[in-house]
C-alpha positions in Angstrom: 0.0 0.0 0.0 2.8 2.4 0.9 4.6 1.6 -2.4 1.4 2.3 -4.4 0.9 5.6 -2.6 4.5 6.6 -3.3 4.1 5.7 -6.9 0.9 7.7 -7.1 2.6 10.7 -5.7 5.4 10.4 -8.2 3.0 10.1 -11.1 0.8 13.0 -10.0 3.8 15.1 -9.2 5.4 14.3 -12.5 2.3 15.3 -14.4 2.2 18.6 -12.4 5.8 19.3 -13.1 5.5 18.6 -16.8 2.5 20.9 -17.2 3.8 23.7 -15.1 7.3 23.4 -16.6 5.9 23.4 -20.1 3.9 26.6 -19.5 6.9 28.3 -17.9 9.2 27.2 -20.7 6.8 28.6 -23.3 6.6 31.9 -21.5 10.4 32.0 -21.1 10.9 31.4 -24.8 8.4 34.1 -25.6 10.3 36.4 -23.2 7.4 37.8 -21.2 4.8 36.9 -18.6 1.4 36.0 -19.9 -0.3 38.6 -17.7 0.5 42.4 -17.8 -0.6 45.3 -15.5 -3.5 46.0 -18.0 -5.0 42.6 -17.3 -7.9 42.3 -14.9 -6.0 40.0 -12.4 -3.0 42.2 -11.7 -4.8 45.2 -10.1 -6.9 42.9 -7.9 -3.7 41.1 -6.7 -2.1 44.5 -6.0 -5.1 45.4 -3.9 -4.9 42.0 -2.1 -1.3 42.9 -1.4 -2.4 46.2 0.2 -5.0 44.4 2.3 -2.7 41.8 3.6 0.0 44.4 4.4 -2.4 46.9 6.0 -2.0 49.6 3.4 -5.5 49.6 1.9 -8.0 52.2 2.9 -10.8 49.5 3.0 -11.1 45.9 4.0 -12.7 42.7 2.6 -16.2 44.2 2.9 -15.7 47.6 1.3 -13.3 49.1 -1.3 -12.6 52.8 -0.8 -10.2 52.8 -3.8 -12.6 52.2 -6.7 -15.8 53.8 -7.9 -15.4 56.4 -5.2 -16.4 53.6 -2.7 -17.8 50.2 -3.7 -18.6 46.9 -2.1 -15.6 44.5 -2.3 -16.7 41.2 -0.8 -18.4 40.0 -4.1 -15.3 40.9 -6.1 -13.0 39.2 -3.5 -15.1 36.0 -3.9 -15.1 36.4 -7.8 -11.5 37.3 -8.4 -9.3 36.4 -5.4 -10.6 33.2 -3.9 -8.1 31.0 -5.8 -6.0 29.9 -2.7 -2.8 30.3 -4.6 -3.5 34.0 -5.0 -3.0 34.7 -1.3 0.8 33.8 -1.1 1.3 36.4 -3.8 1.6 38.9 -1.0 5.0 37.5 -0.3 6.4 39.1 -3.5 7.1 42.8 -3.8 4.0 44.8 -4.7 5.2 46.0 -8.1 5.7 42.3 -9.2 2.0 41.8 -9.9 2.5 40.1 -13.3 5.0 37.7 -11.8 2.6 37.0 -9.0 -0.3 36.2 -11.4 2.1 34.0 -13.4 3.1 32.0 -10.3 -0.5 31.6 -9.3 -1.2 30.2 -12.8 1.7 27.8 -12.6 0.6 26.5 -9.2 -3.0 26.1 -10.3 -2.0 24.4 -13.5 0.2 22.0 -11.6 -2.4 21.1 -9.0 -5.1 20.6 -11.7 -2.9 18.4 -13.8 -1.9 16.3 -10.7 -5.6 15.8 -9.8 -6.4 14.9 -13.3 -3.6 12.3 -13.4 -5.0 10.8 -10.2 -8.5 10.8 -11.5 -7.4 9.0 -14.7 -6.0 6.2 -12.5 -9.3 5.9 -10.6 -11.2 5.9 -13.9 -9.3 2.9 -15.3 -5.9 1.4 -14.4 -3.1 1.8 -16.9 0.6 2.6 -17.3 1.5 5.2 -14.8 3.6 7.5 -16.9 1.2 7.4 -19.8 -1.4 8.6 -17.4 0.8 11.6 -16.5 1.3 12.4 -20.2 -2.5 12.2 -20.8 -3.1 14.6 -17.9 -0.7 17.1 -19.4 -3.1 17.5 -22.3 -5.7 18.7 -19.8 -3.3 21.0 -17.8 -2.1 22.7 -21.0 -5.3 22.6 -23.1 -5.9 25.5 -25.4 -8.3 27.1 -23.0 -5.5 27.4 -20.4 -3.1 28.8 -23.0 -5.5 31.3 -24.6 -7.9 32.2 -21.8 -7.3 30.8 -18.3 -3.6 31.5 -17.9 -4.1 35.2 -17.1 -7.2 34.7 -15.1 -6.6 32.9 -11.8 -10.3 33.1 -10.8 -11.3 31.1 -13.9 -8.3 28.9 -13.7 -9.6 27.5 -10.4 -12.2 25.7 -12.5 -9.3 23.7 -14.0 -8.8 22.3 -10.5 -12.5 21.9 -9.8 -13.3 19.5 -12.6 -10.9 16.6 -11.6 -11.5 17.3 -7.9 -15.2 16.8 -8.3 -14.5 13.8 -10.5 -12.6 12.2 -7.6 -15.6 13.1 -5.3 -17.8 11.2 -7.7 -15.4 8.2 -7.5 -15.8 8.3 -3.7 -19.5 8.2 -4.1 -19.3 5.2 -6.5 -17.2 3.4 -3.8 -19.5 4.7 -1.0 -16.9 6.3 1.1 -15.6 9.7 2.3 -19.0 11.5 2.4 -17.7 14.2 4.8 -14.5 14.8 2.8 -16.4 14.9 -0.4 -18.7 17.6 1.0 -15.7 19.7 2.0 -14.2 19.3 -1.5 -17.5 20.5 -3.1 -17.5 23.5 -0.7 -13.9 24.3 -1.7 -14.8 24.2 -5.4 -17.9 26.4 -5.0 -16.2 28.9 -2.7 -13.2 29.2 -5.1 -15.3 30.4 -8.1 -19.1 30.0 -8.5 -19.0 30.4 -12.2 -16.5 27.7 -13.0 -17.9 25.5 -10.1 -21.3 25.3 -11.7 -19.7 24.3 -15.1 -17.4 21.7 -13.4 -20.3 20.3 -11.4 -22.4 19.7 -14.5 -19.6 17.8 -16.2 -18.7 15.9 -13.0 -22.3 14.8 -12.8 -22.2 13.6 -16.4 -18.9 11.7 -15.7 -20.6 10.1 -12.6 -23.5 9.0 -14.8 -21.1 7.6 -17.5 -19.2 5.6 -14.9 -22.3 4.4 -13.3 -23.9 3.0 -16.5 -20.8 2.2 -18.6 -20.0 -0.9 -16.4 -22.5 -3.4 -15.0 -23.6 -2.5 -11.5 -26.5 -3.6 -9.3 -29.4 -1.2 -9.4 -29.3 -0.9 -5.6 -25.7 0.3 -5.7 -26.5 2.9 -8.3 -29.3 4.3 -6.2 -27.1 4.4 -3.1 -24.2 6.0 -5.0 -26.5 8.6 -6.6 -28.1 9.4 -3.2 -24.6 10.0 -1.7 -23.6 12.2 -4.7 -26.8 14.4 -4.4 -26.7 14.8 -0.7 -22.9 15.4 -0.7 -23.1 18.0 -3.4 -26.0 19.8 -1.7 -24.2 19.9 1.6 -21.0 21.3 0.0 -22.9 24.0 -1.8 -24.7 25.0 1.3 -21.3 25.2 3.1 -20.3 27.8 0.5 -23.5 29.8 1.2 -21.7 33.1 2.1 -20.2 33.2 -1.3 -23.4 32.1 -3.0 -25.7 34.5 -1.1 -23.4 37.5 -1.4 -22.7 36.9 -5.1 -26.4 36.5 -6.0 -27.4 39.7 -4.1 -24.6 41.5 -5.8 -25.5 40.3 -9.2 -29.1 41.4 -8.6 -28.0 45.0 -8.0 -25.1 45.0 -10.6 -25.0 47.1 -13.7 -26.3 44.9 -16.6 -23.7 43.6 -19.0 -23.5 45.4 -22.3 -25.4 43.7 -25.1 -23.4 40.9 -26.8 -23.9 39.7 -30.3 -25.4 36.2 -30.2 -23.2 33.4 -31.1 -23.4 33.0 -34.9 -22.7 29.8 -36.8 -18.9 29.3 -36.6 -19.1 26.8 -39.4 -18.0 23.2 -39.2 -14.5 24.0 -40.3 -14.1 26.7 -37.7 -15.2 24.5 -34.8 -13.1 21.6 -36.0 -10.1 23.8 -36.2 -10.2 24.4 -32.5 -9.4 20.7 -32.0 -6.1 21.2 -33.7 -2.9 22.5 -31.9 -1.9 26.2 -32.4 -5.0 26.8 -34.6 -6.5 30.3 -34.0 -10.0 31.1 -35.2 -11.0 34.5 -36.7 -14.0 34.6 -34.4 -14.8 33.5 -30.9 -14.9 29.7 -30.8 -14.3 27.2 -28.0 -10.7 26.5 -27.2 -10.7 22.7 -26.6 -7.5 21.4 -28.2 -5.7 18.9 -25.9 -2.7 18.1 -28.1 -2.1 15.6 -30.9 -1.9 12.6 -28.5 -5.2 13.3 -26.9 -6.8 14.0 -30.3 -5.6 10.7 -31.8 -6.9 8.8 -28.8 -10.3 10.4 -28.7 -10.8 9.9 -32.4 -9.7 6.3 -32.1 -11.9 5.4 -29.1 -14.8 4.2 -31.3 -12.4 1.8 -33.0 -10.8 0.3 -29.9 -12.0 -3.3 -29.7 -10.5 -3.8 -26.3 -13.0 -1.3 -24.8 -16.4 -3.0 -24.1 -19.1 -2.0 -26.6 -21.3 -0.7 -23.9 -18.5 1.5 -22.4 -17.5 2.8 -25.8 -21.2 3.7 -26.6 -21.7 5.6 -23.4 -18.5 7.6 -23.8 -19.1 8.4 -27.4 -22.7 9.5 -26.6 -21.5 11.7 -23.8 -18.9 13.4 -26.0 -21.4 14.0 -28.8 -23.9 15.4 -26.4 -21.4 17.9 -24.9 -19.9 18.8 -28.3 -23.3 19.6 -29.7 -24.1 21.8 -26.7 -21.1 23.9 -27.7 -22.3 24.6 -31.2 -26.0 25.3 -30.7 -26.8 28.8 -29.5 -29.5 27.9 -27.0 -27.3 25.4 -25.2 -24.3 27.8 -25.3 -26.5 30.3 -23.5 -27.4 27.7 -20.9 -23.7 27.1 -20.3 -23.3 30.8 -19.4 -26.4 31.3 -17.3 -28.6 32.5 -20.3 -26.3 35.5 -20.8 -23.1 35.5 -23.0 -20.2 37.1 -21.1 -18.7 40.0 -23.0 -15.1 39.0 -22.3 -15.5 35.6 -24.0 -18.5 33.5 -25.0 -16.7 30.2 -24.5 -15.4 30.4 -20.9 -16.8 26.9 -20.3 -14.5 25.3 -22.9 -12.2 23.7 -20.3 -14.9 21.3 -19.3 -15.1 19.8 -22.8 -11.3 19.6 -22.8 -11.4 17.6 -19.6 -14.1 15.3 -21.0 -11.9 14.7 -24.1 -8.9 13.8 -22.0 -10.9 11.4 -19.9 -12.3 9.7 -23.0 -8.9 9.5 -24.5 -7.5 7.8 -21.4 -10.2 5.1 -21.6 -8.8 4.2 -25.0 -5.1 4.6 -24.0 -5.6 2.5 -20.8 -6.9 -0.4 -23.0 -3.7 -0.4 -25.0 -4.9 0.8 -28.5 -4.0 -1.6 -31.3 -3.2 -0.9 -34.9 -6.9 -0.6 -35.9 -7.5 1.9 -33.1 -4.5 4.0 -34.1 -5.4 3.8 -37.8 -8.9 4.8 -37.2 -7.9 7.7 -34.9 -5.4 8.9 -37.5 -8.0 8.7 -40.2 -10.6 10.7 -38.3 -7.9 13.2 -37.3 -7.0 13.6 -41.0 -10.6 14.2 -41.9 -10.9 16.8 -39.1 -7.8 18.6 -40.3 -9.0 18.5 -43.9 -12.4 19.9 -43.1 -10.8 22.6 -40.9 -8.3 23.6 -43.6 -11.0 23.8 -46.3 -13.0 26.5 -44.5 -10.4 28.0 -42.1 -6.8 29.3 -42.2 -4.7 26.6 -40.4 -1.2 27.8 -39.6 1.9 25.9 -40.8 2.8 25.0 -37.2 -0.4 23.0 -36.9 0.6 20.9 -39.9 4.1 20.4 -38.5 2.7 19.1 -35.2 0.1 17.0 -36.9 2.6 15.5 -39.3 5.3 14.7 -36.7 2.8 13.6 -34.1 0.9 11.5 -36.6 4.0 9.4 -37.3 5.8 9.4 -34.0 2.9 8.9 -31.6 1.2 5.9 -33.3 4.6 4.2 -33.7 5.4 4.6 -30.0 2.0 3.4 -29.0 2.3 0.3 -31.2 5.6 -0.5 -29.6 4.0 -0.3 -26.2 1.2 -2.6 -27.4 3.2 -5.3 -29.2 6.2 -5.3 -26.9 4.7 -4.5 -23.5 6.9 -7.2 -21.9 10.1 -5.7 -23.2 11.2 -3.2 -20.6 13.7 -1.4 -22.7 11.3 -0.9 -25.6 8.6 0.4 -23.2 11.0 2.9 -21.6 12.1 4.1 -25.0 8.6 4.5 -26.3 7.5 6.3 -23.1 10.4 8.7 -23.5 9.4 9.4 -27.1 5.8 9.9 -26.1 6.8 12.3 -23.3 9.1 14.3 -25.6 6.3 14.6 -28.2 3.7 15.6 -25.7 5.9 18.2 -24.0 7.1 19.6 -27.3 3.5 19.9 -28.5 2.5 21.7 -25.3 5.4 24.1 -25.4 5.0 25.0 -29.0 1.2 25.5 -28.5 1.9 27.7 -25.5 4.5 29.7 -27.4 2.1 30.3 -30.3 -0.8 31.3 -27.9 1.4 33.8 -26.0 2.5 35.2 -29.3 -1.1 35.7 -30.4 -2.0 37.7 -27.3 -1.2 41.4 -27.3 2.0 42.2 -25.5 1.9 44.4 -22.4 4.0 47.5 -23.0 3.7 49.1 -19.6 7.0 49.1 -17.7 7.2 48.3 -14.0 9.0 51.6 -13.6 5.9 53.5 -14.9 3.7 51.7 -12.4 6.1 52.4 -9.5 6.1 56.1 -10.6 2.4 56.3 -10.6 2.1 54.5 -7.3 4.6 56.9 -5.7 2.8 60.0 -7.1 -0.5 58.8 -5.7 1.0 58.1 -2.2 2.8 61.5 -2.3 -0.6 63.3 -2.7 -2.5 61.0 -0.3 -4.9 62.8 2.0 -7.3 60.1 3.0 -9.9 60.4 4.6 -9.8 64.2 4.5 -9.8 64.0 0.7 -9.2 61.7 -2.2 -6.1 61.1 -4.3 -7.5 60.1 -7.7 -5.2 58.4 -10.2 -7.4 59.7 -13.0 -8.3 58.0 -16.3 -4.8 56.9 -17.3 -3.8 54.1 -19.6 -2.6 51.4 -17.3 -5.9 49.6 -17.3 -9.5 49.5 -16.1 -8.6 49.4 -12.4 -5.9 52.0 -11.9 -7.2 53.0 -8.5 -6.5 49.4 -7.3 -3.2 49.2 -9.1 -1.9 52.5 -7.7 -3.8 52.4 -4.3 -5.6 55.7 -4.9 -9.3 56.7 -4.4 -10.7 57.1 -7.9 -13.8 56.5 -9.9 -12.3 54.0 -12.3 -13.6 50.4 -11.7 -14.2 47.3 -13.7 -16.2 44.6 -12.0 -18.9 42.1 -12.9 -20.5 43.2 -9.6 -20.2 46.9 -10.1 -23.5 48.3 -8.6 -25.9 50.0 -10.9 -26.1 52.8 -8.4 -22.4 53.5 -8.8 -22.5 53.3 -12.6 -25.5 55.6 -12.9 -24.2 58.2 -10.4 -20.9 58.6 -12.2 -22.6 58.6 -15.6 -25.2 61.3 -14.4 -22.4 63.5 -13.1 -20.4 63.4 -16.4 -17.9 60.6 -16.0 -17.3 58.2 -18.9 -18.0 54.5 -19.0 -17.4 51.5 -21.2 -18.7 48.0 -21.4 -22.3 49.3 -20.9 -21.4 50.8 -17.5 -19.5 47.8 -16.0 -16.3 49.8 -16.4 -16.4 53.4 -15.1 -13.8 56.1 -15.2 -13.1 59.0 -12.9 -14.7 62.4 -13.2 -12.4 64.8 -15.1 -14.0 68.2 -14.6 -13.3 70.5 -11.5 -16.9 70.5 -10.2 -17.1 66.7 -10.4 -13.8 66.4 -8.6 -15.0 68.7 -5.9 -18.2 66.7 -5.4 -16.1 63.6 -4.7 -13.7 65.4 -2.4 -10.8 64.9 -4.9 -8.0 67.0 -3.6 -5.3 65.6 -5.9 -5.2 63.8 -9.2 -2.5 62.6 -11.5 -1.6 64.4 -14.7 0.9 63.4 -17.3 4.4 64.7 -16.5 7.9 64.6 -18.0 10.1 61.5 -18.0 11.4 59.6 -16.2 8.5 59.5 -13.8 5.8 60.5 -16.2 3.3 61.6 -13.5 2.7 64.8 -11.4 0.1 65.2 -8.7 -2.2 68.2 -9.4 -3.8 69.6 -6.2 -7.0 71.5 -5.9 -9.2 72.7 -3.1 -12.1 70.4 -2.4 -14.7 70.1 0.4 -14.6 67.2 3.0 -15.9 63.8 2.3 -19.1 64.7 4.3 -20.9 68.0 3.5 -24.3 69.4 4.5 -27.0 70.5 2.0 -29.3 73.2 3.4 -32.9 72.3 4.3 -35.5 72.4 1.5 -32.9 71.8 -1.3 -34.6 70.1 -4.3 -32.4 68.2 -6.8 -32.7 69.3 -10.4 -32.0 66.5 -12.9 -32.6 68.3 -16.2 -29.0 68.2 -17.3 -25.5 67.1 -16.1 -24.8 70.6 -15.1 -27.9 71.0 -12.9 -27.2 67.6 -11.2 -23.8 68.8 -10.3 -25.1 72.1 -9.0 -27.8 70.3 -6.9 -25.2 68.2 -5.1 -22.9 71.2 -4.8 -25.7 73.3 -3.3 -24.7 76.3 -5.5 -25.3 77.6 -9.1 -21.9 77.8 -10.8 -22.7 77.2 -14.5 -24.1 79.1 -17.4 -26.1 76.4 -19.3 -27.5 78.1 -22.4 -29.5 76.3 -25.0 -27.2 76.2 -28.0 -28.2 77.8 -31.4 -27.4 76.1 -34.7 -25.2 78.5 -36.6 -24.0 76.7 -39.7 -23.5 73.4 -41.5 -26.1 70.6 -41.7 -29.1 71.6 -39.6 -29.6 69.5 -36.4 -32.9 68.5 -35.0 -34.0 69.3 -31.4 -36.1 66.6 -29.7 -37.2 68.6 -26.7 -35.4 67.7 -23.5 -34.1 64.5 -25.0 -31.4 66.3 -27.1 -30.3 67.0 -30.6 -29.8 64.8 -33.6 -26.6 65.9 -35.4 -26.4 64.9 -39.1 -23.3 62.9 -40.1 -20.8 63.8 -42.8 -20.1 67.2 -44.3 -18.0 69.9 -42.9 -19.8 69.7 -39.5 -22.7 71.3 -37.6 -21.9 74.6 -35.8 -23.5 75.5 -32.5 -23.1 78.8 -30.6 -23.9 79.6 -27.0 -23.7 82.8 -24.9 -21.8 82.5 -21.6 -20.2 84.9 -19.1 -16.8 86.1 -20.4 -13.8 84.7 -18.5 -15.5 81.5 -17.5 -14.4 78.0 -18.7 -16.5 76.2 -21.3 -17.0 72.4 -21.1 -18.7 70.1 -23.6 -20.6 66.9 -22.7 -21.6 64.8 -25.7 -22.3 61.6 -23.7 -23.0 59.2 -26.7 -21.7 61.5 -29.4 -19.4 59.9 -32.1 -17.3 62.3 -34.1 -14.9 65.3 -33.7 -15.6 68.2 -31.3 -13.8 71.5 -32.0 -14.2 74.8 -30.1 -12.2 77.6 -28.4 -8.9 76.3 -29.8 -9.6 72.7 -28.6 -10.2 69.7 -30.9 -10.7 66.2 -29.6 -12.2 62.8 -30.8 -15.4 61.6 -29.1 -16.0 57.9 -29.5 -19.4 57.5 -27.8 -21.8 54.7 -28.7 -25.0 54.2 -26.9 -25.3 52.3 -24.6 -21.8 50.8 -24.4 -19.5 53.8 -24.4 -20.2 57.1 -22.8 -17.7 60.0 -23.1 -16.8 62.2 -20.1 -17.1 66.0 -19.8 -14.3 67.6 -21.8 -12.8 71.1 -21.3 -12.9 73.4 -24.4 -11.3 76.6 -23.1 -11.8 80.1 -21.7 -14.9 81.9 -22.8 -13.8 84.9 -24.9 -14.6 88.5 -24.1 -17.7 88.6 -26.4 -19.1 85.6 -24.4 -19.8 83.5 -27.6 -18.8 79.9 -27.4 -18.6 78.4 -30.9 -18.5 74.6 -31.2 -18.2 72.5 -34.4 -19.4 68.9 -34.4 -18.2 66.7 -37.3 -20.2 63.5 -36.8 -19.3 60.1 -38.3 -23.0 59.2 -38.5 -26.2 60.7 -37.2 -25.4 61.2 -33.5 -27.2 62.3 -30.4 -26.1 65.1 -28.0 -27.9 66.4 -24.9 -30.2 69.4 -25.2 -27.7 71.5 -23.3 -24.3 70.0 -24.1 -22.3 73.2 -23.2 -21.7 74.3 -19.7 -19.7 77.4 -18.8 -18.2 77.4 -15.3 -18.2 81.0 -14.1 -14.9 82.4 -12.8 -14.6 82.1 -9.0 -18.0 80.4 -8.6 -16.6 77.0 -7.7 -14.1 78.4 -5.3 -16.8 80.2 -3.4 -19.0 77.0 -3.3 -16.1 74.9 -2.0 -15.4 77.4 0.7 -19.1 77.4 1.8 -19.2 73.6 1.8 -16.0 73.4 3.8 -17.3 75.8 6.4 -20.6 74.0 6.9 -19.3 70.5 6.3 -17.6 68.0 8.5 -14.9 69.3 10.8 -13.3 65.9 11.1 -13.8 62.7 9.1 -12.8 59.2 10.2 -12.9 56.3 7.8 -12.5 52.7 8.8 -12.4 49.6 6.6 -16.2 49.8 6.0 -17.3 52.7 8.3 -17.4 56.5 8.2 -17.8 58.8 11.1 -18.0 62.6 10.8 -18.0 65.4 13.4 -20.4 68.2 12.1 -20.7 71.8 13.3 -23.1 71.8 16.3 -26.7 72.1 15.4 -26.3 71.2 11.7 -29.6 70.9 9.8 -30.6 69.8 6.4 -29.1 66.6 4.8 -25.6 65.3 5.4 -24.2 64.3 2.0 -21.5 61.6 1.8 -19.6 61.6 -1.5 -20.1 57.9 -1.7 -22.5 56.0 -4.0 -25.6 54.9 -2.1 -25.2 51.2 -2.6 -27.4 48.7 -0.8 -25.9 47.7 2.6 -25.2 51.1 4.2 -26.9 52.2 7.5 -26.3 55.5 9.2 -27.0 57.0 12.6 -27.2 60.6 13.7 -26.0 61.5 17.3 -26.2 57.9 18.4 -29.8 57.3 17.4 -30.8 53.9 15.8 -29.2 53.3 12.5 -31.4 53.4 9.4 -30.9 53.1 5.7 -29.8 56.4 4.1 -31.9 58.5 1.8 -30.1 58.7 -1.5 -29.7 62.1 -3.1 -29.2 61.7 -6.9 -27.3 58.5 -6.1 -25.1 59.7 -3.2 -25.6 58.8 0.4 -27.9 61.3 2.0 -28.8 61.4 5.8 -31.5 63.7 7.1 -30.1 65.5 10.2 -33.5 66.5 11.7 -33.7 69.5 14.0 -29.9 69.6 14.5 -27.0 67.2 14.8 -23.3 67.2 15.5 -22.1 63.6 14.7 -22.8 61.1 11.9 -21.8 57.5 11.7 -22.3 55.1 8.8 -21.4 51.4 8.4 -21.6 49.0 5.5 -22.5 45.3 5.5 -22.7 43.3 2.3 -26.2 42.2 1.5 -26.6 38.4 1.8 -23.7 37.9 4.2 -25.8 37.4 7.3 -28.1 34.9 5.6 -25.1 33.1 4.1 -23.3 32.8 7.4 -26.5 31.5 9.0 -27.0 28.7 6.5 -23.3 27.8 6.6 -23.4 27.6 10.4 -26.4 25.2 10.4 -24.9 23.1 7.6 -21.5 22.9 9.4 -23.2 21.7 12.5 -25.0 18.9 10.6 -21.8 18.0 8.9 -20.0 17.8 12.3 -22.7 15.5 13.7 -22.4 13.2 10.6 -18.6 13.1 11.0 -18.9 12.2 14.7 -21.6 9.6 14.0 -19.5 8.0 11.2 -16.4 8.0 13.5 -18.3 6.3 16.3 -19.9 3.7 14.0 -16.4 2.7 12.8 -15.0 2.3 16.2 -14.6 -1.3 17.3 -16.8 -2.4 20.2 -14.8 -2.9 23.4 -15.5 -6.3 25.1 -15.3 -6.2 28.9 -12.3 -8.0 30.4 -14.4 -10.6 32.2 -16.3 -11.5 28.9 -13.0 -11.8 27.1 -11.7 -14.3 29.7 -15.0 -16.3 29.4 -14.6 -16.2 25.6 -11.1 -17.7 25.9 -11.7 -20.3 28.6 -15.4 -21.1 27.9 -18.2 -21.1 30.5 -16.8 -23.9 32.5 -13.1 -23.7 31.7 -10.4 -24.0 34.3 
C-alpha cells in the first residue's frame, strides 16, 4: 500500500511538473509573462497585497479605492478566492504580473496532478502514460488562450478533476464528509466555474455508473450520496453564494453581446487542432495531438467494451453539440453570454476529451484503433483547412505527431513485456507531448497582445499617488490613465475607475449622471475629469501626465470634505448634467444656455431628450452665450465624431449604450461671451439638449469654501465605516460623497441606524432638527443569511462526521467477557 501511494505521488507530481514546466518554458521562450498590468487580475492582486499588508483604505467588505467607494466582498469572492492568490503577497508589490504568473503555474500544476490521479481511478493503466495524458488537460488550449491570465477562472481547472474524484468516492460509497468539504472548496473558489465543473462531473458520474454493469441498488445508493454530498457542499459555501447572488441582482447589466453565430463546421473543428487560431470567438478545446488521436480512435478500440464505448461516445457527442448550438451555449453561461469571452466553459469539454482519450489509452490501443484515430484526425484537419486558415505550425505538429505517436503506442502494445522498448517508447511519447504543449503555448502567448507598460511607470504612478495621499480628509485620484481599467486598485488611490462584474448599478449611474465616462455598458467606469465633479467627490489631488522619467505629477486643488451638508429644502434638479452637479454642490456655478445652430447641416432638437446631429459634411456649428472669463465644457455623452471649439479639438467615441464620453474642457470663454462649437459626426449622432456648460470664474471656489465651512470638521474612515463630526446644530441633509449602494446604514447622534436617503445616487442622511455627529457602516447584502446557512450546515456535517467515527470504532469487550470467551463457561 505504501509503495502504491509513493508511486501515485510520483505520477501526479510528475504530471504537475511537466504541465507547469511546459507553461513556464513557453513563457520563457516568448520572453514575457502572460499577464500584464493591464490585465484584470494584476490590479486585484495588487489590492490584495495592500489588504494583507495593512496599506489599503478599505477591507474585505468595502473598497474605498474604486468607484469612489464600492462593495468589495463580491469581487473578492469572484477574483481572489483562488487559494494560490494569497501567497502572492510575499512578493514585492510591483511584481504583480509575476505573482499572477506564479498563481497560474501552481494552479495548472495542481489541476494536472488531480487529473492524473482521476485517470487512475477511472481505469488502471501505465503510470507515466497517465501523467502524459493529464498534461493534455493541464495545458489545453483554454489554459493557453484564456485561463492562464485569469486565476479566478483557472480554479475551474482544479474543480473538474476534484469533483471527478468526489464522484469516484460516491461510487465506492466512502468519504462523504471529505467529499462535502471538497465541493465547498470548489464552489467557494469560483461560483461560475464551479457550476460548469459540477455539470460535467455529474455527467462523468453517470457515465461511470452506467458504462459498467452494477447492481441497481448500488447505483441508487451512490446517486443518493452524490446528491446529498453536493447539496451539503454548496450550502457550506453559502456566504459566497448569497453575497454573489445579491450583488448580481444589483449590478449594472452587462452590455449587449452579439449572439453566437454559426462558426461553421471548419471553424469549430479547427479548435481541436494544436496552435490553430480562429478568426471569431470559438471554444478553445485542443488537448494536443496525442489526446486528439486517442479520442478519435476510441470508437475503433475493440479492447473497450461496446457498452462503455457507446456511453462515452454518446456523452462526447452530447457535450460537443451543446457547444455549437446557440440555446445550449446560452445555458452554459447562465442565459447571458459574457462580453469577455463567449466560451469560458471550454475547459470542461477539454477535460471530458482527456478522460475519454484515457479510456482508449488504458486499454492499449492496437493498430486498428490508431489507424482509425489517425484517419478521423486527418478528416478533421482536412475539413478545418477547407474552411479555415490553419497555420503551418499546426501541420508540422500533426505531421510529426501523426507518425511518432502511433509508432510509439504500437511499440507499447506489441512489446509490452520488453522493458527497454517500453522505456524508450514512453520517453518518445513524453518528448512529443511536452514539445506539442510548449509549441502551442509559445504560439498562444505570441497571439496575445503584449503588455508594453513598464514596471517603472507603475512604480512612478504609485509613488505619485502616495505623495498626494490625504485620505480620509480627501481623495487622491489616479485619474483616467492608460494602465488599465482598475488603476485605483493598481496605484492604491481613491478614484472613480472600476471594472467589475459586480459593479453596482447605483455607482455606474451616479458617475454617468455626473459626467464621468463609462465603457462595457457601464460595467467599467472612469473618474470624473472636470473640476466640479472632482469637488463633489472630495478629490484634492489627481495625477496628470508629467515629463520623463516619472511621467506623473500630482495636481492639487481645493475640495470640500468627504461629508458635506446641504441646506434644508434643497430640491435636486435632474434636467442636465450641469444641474445635477449644482444640486449636489448646493450652488449655481454654471451658465447652461440652449445652443443655437449657426452653420452646417441643420440639427434637429427633440425637446429635452437632445439634438440629432447629421453625419458627414463639414460639420454642424453651435453657438452659446456665456459669461466672459469662464471656462467652457462640452458633454456629448454618446456623441461619435470630432468636437472643436475655443482652440480645442478632440475625438469623441461614444456609442449608446456601451460607451459614454466624459465631460471635456474646451477653453476660456472669450470677451464677447460667444462659445462656438463645431461637431463633425461620423454618423447621425445624439447630443444632450444642453451639451455646453460654462463654469463662471470664481464660482466653484466660493461654493467649495461654503461647503468646507458648513461640512464635517473631522472625518474618520475605517475599513467599511465612516464617522464625521459636524458643526453643532447642523440641519438639512448630510451628504457623503459615496454612491448609495445597498448595505449602508447611518445613525445621527447615536440614534438607531437606518438606511440612508439617496440624493441623486449619493448617500444622504437627514439631520432633523440639529446634529453634531454622523456614523455610517456597510455590511454586504446576503452575508448574514449566508453565514447562518453555513453555520447550520457545518453543525449537521460535524454530527455526521462524529456519528461516522463512532460507527467505525470497534466495540470494546469487557475483560471478564474476554476471559470467558477464551476459557469457555466452565473452563479452568
